[in-house]
N, C-alpha and C positions, 0 to 999 in steps of 0.2 A: 804788698800784701793789704787787703780792703781795712777805709780806717777804721779804726776801735778795737781789729783783732788784734790778739792777745800772742804774743810771742815770747815762751820757754826757752831755756837754753839747757839742754840734755846735758851737760858738762855742770851746772849748777844745782846739785844734789834737794834742795828745797825747792828749788823752780821745777825741778825735773818730778817730784812728788805733785803734782798739781795737775800733769800733761793725764794722765786717766782720767778723774774727776772733771775735766774741762771737754776732753772730747764725749763723754757720755751726756752730762748739762748740753751742749750744743749739738750734739747728734736729734736729743730728743727735742730740742728747739726747732731744729729744722725740719725735724718727720712732721711737726705743726703745721709749717708755711707749705700752701699748697703748691704745686707744679713747679718743686727740686726734687723730689725721688719721682722717677718714674712709675713705682707704685707703691703703696705703703704694704712692708713687710708682714708677710701673716702665713702663716707655715701651718697649712692646714691640716697635716697627719706627720707622724715622729714615730721610727719603729726601729729598732736593731736588726740587724740582719743573724741569724744561725751561723755560728762557723767559728774558727778560731780567731778570724780578725777584728768581729766586732763591730764591721761595718755598720755607722749610724744614717739613715735615709730619712730626708725631709721633703715633701711635699708643697713648692713655692711656685704654683702653676704660673703665676703671672709671670715670672722669669723670663720663660719660655715665650709670651707672647709681648710683652713692652720693653725686654732689655734692646737697647741699641745694637743694631744690625753690625756684627764682629767686621773688621778690616780684612782685606785678603794678604798675609803675606809671607811669602814665598820664600825668604832667606831670614838667615839669621843676622843680616845685618839690613836690614833693610831702609834705604834711605827717607828720611823727612820731607813728605808732602805738605806743602804749604795749603795746600786746598783741601785735605784730610782735617778730621776730628780732630783738635787735640784739648788739653787740659784750659789750654789760656781763652777759650770759647766758653767755658762756663761760666754762669751767673756768680757775681760777688758772694752772696748768701751760701753757698755751697761750699767754701771756704771755711771749715770750722776755727782752726790755729795753725800759726806757725813755730816749729821747733829747730832753735839754731843750732848748728852744731858744726865745730870744726868753724870753719869760716864760711859757712853757707844757711841757707834756709831751705826748710823742709815743709813744704806747704801740707797739709790734713785736711782733706776733703772729702766729703763724703760719697761712698761709693751708690749712685742715685738709680744701679739696682743692686740692692743689698742680697746678699747670699745669709748674712748672721745680722742681730742688731748691733749698733754700733760698727758697722764695716767700714771701713773708711780706705782710701786710696793716700799713699805716701808718696809724693812727687818731689822729687829733687831739683830745686837751681829752673822752677816750672817754667818763668822764664823766656829759659836757654831752647825748649821741646826738644828736647834728648830722644832718641830714638829709644827703641823699648829694648835696650842692653844693657844687662849689672855691670855697672862699673866697681870699681873698688871702695868708692863712696858713697855708694849705696850698701854694698854687704855690712861695710863698716858703721854705719849709721844702722841697719836695723839689727845688728848684732847687740851694740849698746841699748839700742829703745825697749829690747826683750828683755834683758839684762835689767833694767830701769824701773819697769814695769812691774815685773818681778812676781810673775804670775803665772799660771797654769793656762789661766783663761782665756788670757791673749796669743796671738799666735801669727804669724809674721808668713806670706809667700809671693811666691814669683813665678809667672810665666813666659817663658823666651818665645818670641815669632816660632810657629808651627808648633808647642806645646798650649796651647790654651788661651794666648795673648791676645784680645782684641782692639786693643787700640797701641797704633805706634809710637806713644810718649812715657818714658821712663817712668814706670810705678811699680812700687809693690801694695799688697794687700796686705790690710791689717785685720783681723776679724776674731771676734769674742765666740767663746762655746762654755760653758764651764766644764763640760762634758771633756774626758778625756779620750783620744783620738788614739786610734791603732800605734800608730809612731812614738807615743806618748807613753806606751808602756811596752811595746816591741821588745824583743830581745836583740840586741846588737851586739857583732864579734868585733871583737881587734884586731884591726890589721896591726896596727904599729902606735907608734906614741899619739894621741890625740885625733887618730882616724879610724875609724869603724867601718863594720856593713852592717844592713837589717840582716838575721840570722840567715847563714845559709836552708834552711827550713821553711821558708816562707816565700811564695813566690812573687812577689814585689822585692824590688831589687834597688837598692840604695847605697849610695856614700853617705857617711854620718863623720862629721867631725864634732868633736867632744871639749867641752869645756866644763871643768869642773867647778865647784863655786869658791874652792880653797887656790885655787889658781887661774882663778877669772881674768882677773889686772895682766896676771905674767903673760900672758898668752893670746889675750885679746887679740890683738894686731897681728899677730902670728897665724892665728888663725881666721883671721878674714883676706891677711894677703894668699894662704893655701887655698881659700875658697874660691879667690880670684883667679889666681891663676889654673885652677882647674875648669874653671867658666871660658875663659880664656880658650884654653885645650879646646874644649865645646864648639867655640864659637871658629877656630880656626878648621876643625875637623867636620862643621857641619853638622853638630849634635845637639839635637834640639834638647831643652831641659826645662826641669821645675827644680824650684828650691821652695824650703819650708824649717822656718826658725820657730822650734819652741822648747819650753821648759819641759823638766821631767822628772818625778819623782825618783831619787835613788839612795843607797843604801844611807847616806849622812844626811842630806838636805835635798839639793835639786840641784843639777847637771842641765846645761844648753845641749840641746841636739840641732845640729844643721845640716841637713838631709838636702843631699842633690840626686834625683832623679832622672837619670837621660833617657834618651828615647832615641830610637832607631831611624826615625825619618821625619820630616816635616807633616803633622796630621794639620789641614784645615779644618775650622771650623764650619763644617757646610749646613750643619740644623742644628740648633740648638734645643730642638726637643728630644734629639740622641742622647745616647750616654756619650758623654762626653769628658775625657778625662784632664785635670788639670792637677794644680798643686794642692789644694783640697781632697779631691778624691784622692789620691794617692797616699795621702795624712790619713783618710780613714772616715772624711765627712762629704756624702752625698745629697746638695742642694739638688732637688729634680724637679724639672718642669711641666711634667706631667702625671695623670694619675696613672695610666697603664704601666707607665714605667715602674713609678713606685711599688704597684701592685704585684708585679712581676721578678721583678730584679731580685737575684739572686747570687750567692759568693761567687760559685763558678761562674757566672756569666761575667763579674765583675772582672776575677784574676783570667779568666780566657781575654779579655781584653787588652788586658795591663800587657798579661807573658807576649800577646800579640808585636804589642809599640818596645817591648823591652829584650827580644830574643838575643841581639849581641851588643846591643850599645854598652850594658853596662859591664861584660867582660873585658871591653876595650880599655873603658874608666879604670877597673879593678887591677889591672897592668900597670897603667899608668902611675896611679896614686902608691901602689908597693915598689914603685922604681926607686931607689934612694938619689935618683940623679935628678929628677923629677922632684920629688921633695926630700930632701935633705935631711940627717935626722936631729929634731929637736933638739935644738941647745937651752938650756936653763939663760934667761935672760937677764933676770932681779927677783930677788925673794918678794913678796907681797900679800898683803893681807886682805885683798878685796875681798869681798865678799857679794853674791848677787842677790 
């Protein structure tokens, strides 16, 4: 970590409360520094599409012309090529802070091509240059971070290779939006204890792991293990995927929703100016790179694109998560008074 950069312990509640204000203060500070961001975030237009999903569109034209060209990754297990770009090559000033969790450090970096204010990248064990594959440690950290931030405004996303990932160096996205996305208010249908799906009435399909505030501490580790087991299954079966973690309002307080969006096949990003579906689009937010797409995009076009990518992959996952041999019935581990 650069000299003078602060490190906060996620397991220390007093230190953890300082993470959000530190991210926001440092992000604003870095935004004023020349040549760190590829462009200064400038949302020219914003609208909500008519329809059931309430999709949010924002025109961010410079992202289409100034973002780094995405890497070509045609396998879910891409080998690390030392000649390709990775996050060890960024300027020290792009690193905002470090977060200590368990026995490792997570580096919080600016996303140099942001889609929202305070958009950051979360990179575990940065110097090890891990490939863009979700690990148990990354999932566990993301769940804990969303819990500690304790707001509907911050969300965490992940794109696997072939599902929108543009750099083969393990990273998750932390995005900020005071607006609720589709998946935060969508109806979910219970499959079994702790496992849901987006309601069958929706064209968008996803498995959703749910943690309620009253049992969060009790089932946090188990939920991370379940998500990781499903991720490993998708990797082994060559099913590209996107992950989205958010808090959502529920009857009593808040619940955490961990969405897995499976995709039929690897889709390369051929043109950043086209409609490309990744974690934030599945969730209900569309940062668009050109005005023509912004002006003409409607709900049917979006749903057609999503259905084309999900026609059979979800059914395969649905059969897996409802199989008690794959996910044995949940066992209570211990009583807990932990709150989100």
